[in-house]
Steps between C-alpha positions, in 0.01 A plus 500: 500500500608502862378860536168417334442206735606701805268787404199267475574260787295703750182379327586141593289420807760310700594591857802726448639412842525134393576494127670745263243553223753627248728199554200266476397653167862498385537134593187400308613704201843339523352151499251579222747670264841390625569834662344696217751352255239299308233744385340283235135392508471144627260282301264303728347206312208473743373841382520421129198374303410158636696552823337453838501877573412625151229766508354586160351827627838620631662393174239692296531805726876516443459465123238777492743738675792421272625705210404293190870460417556340842202261502707184432744596776224601739341161452811331635556761772164424662658166595817658640602631835658843444712764664740491793248318719385267220128571545242327284269732305197308626610545862550874450152531347355326808676764712354793305753554221345672197793524257665280241749220555782729387398764755507234772863425411602857594684460834311791657167334428631150569619581852161650586323180402756284678419695816126465443544129438699451820257710706199301376639150455756480779490765766122502546509122549772498765326598822683507830860552597776364281877510501692673224576166333133394519397826331754458222415132448124565512519787253733308269272195515192709424677684221607174340181297553231761561424431866719453811244264654445252218657156499745572219842618610806561291769472764774572246334830408452589867865415569618718212287788629639466855854482363447811284331687788794433729770555241720807555534518120125494426502831316830459313354370175198728484657819371296768326203446276602491134437807287206341321288551811381854560657689785819432689520302818 
C-alpha cells in the first residue's frame, strides 16, 4: 500500500517543498482505515434511504450496474464508504467515477479518487502560503467534512492526521495489498 500511495502522490497538487504528498495521503489513509488494518466498508446512515444525503438516482445507478446476485449487497454498499480512503460512492461519481461500488473499493482506484477529492475539495480552496501543519490540517479537514473553509471542523480528526503525518512509524501497519486485489504493490 505504501508503494501504491508513493507512486500516485505526485498527482496531489500540494507544494512539494512544504508538504510531503505521500505522507499526507498515508496519514489520511491511516486515519480513515486505522493504518489500512480495517478494510471493511463503513455504513453511513446519512446515505441510506431516508438519510439526509440519500440520493435515489445514485442508489438506482449502483443497482443497475450490479450483478443480479449482488443486488441486495449493492443496495447497502451505496450507503457505505469503501476502500483504504473510505470514499463514498456518491462522492466518486461526482468526481467522474464510472464503475461499480466494488470497483471503487479496489485500492488502486480508491487512491486515485482520494487524490481527486483532495485536489478539488481541499487544495483548490486553500489559496496563499501555508505552513506544513496548515496544509495537513486543511486537507484533513476538507477530507473529513468536504471543505477546508466551511464552519465545521473535526479537531480530533485533524489531530489524528497531524499525528499520523509526523509519526516515524506511519507506514509500519500498511504492508502489501492482499492477494485478492490484482497486482502486487
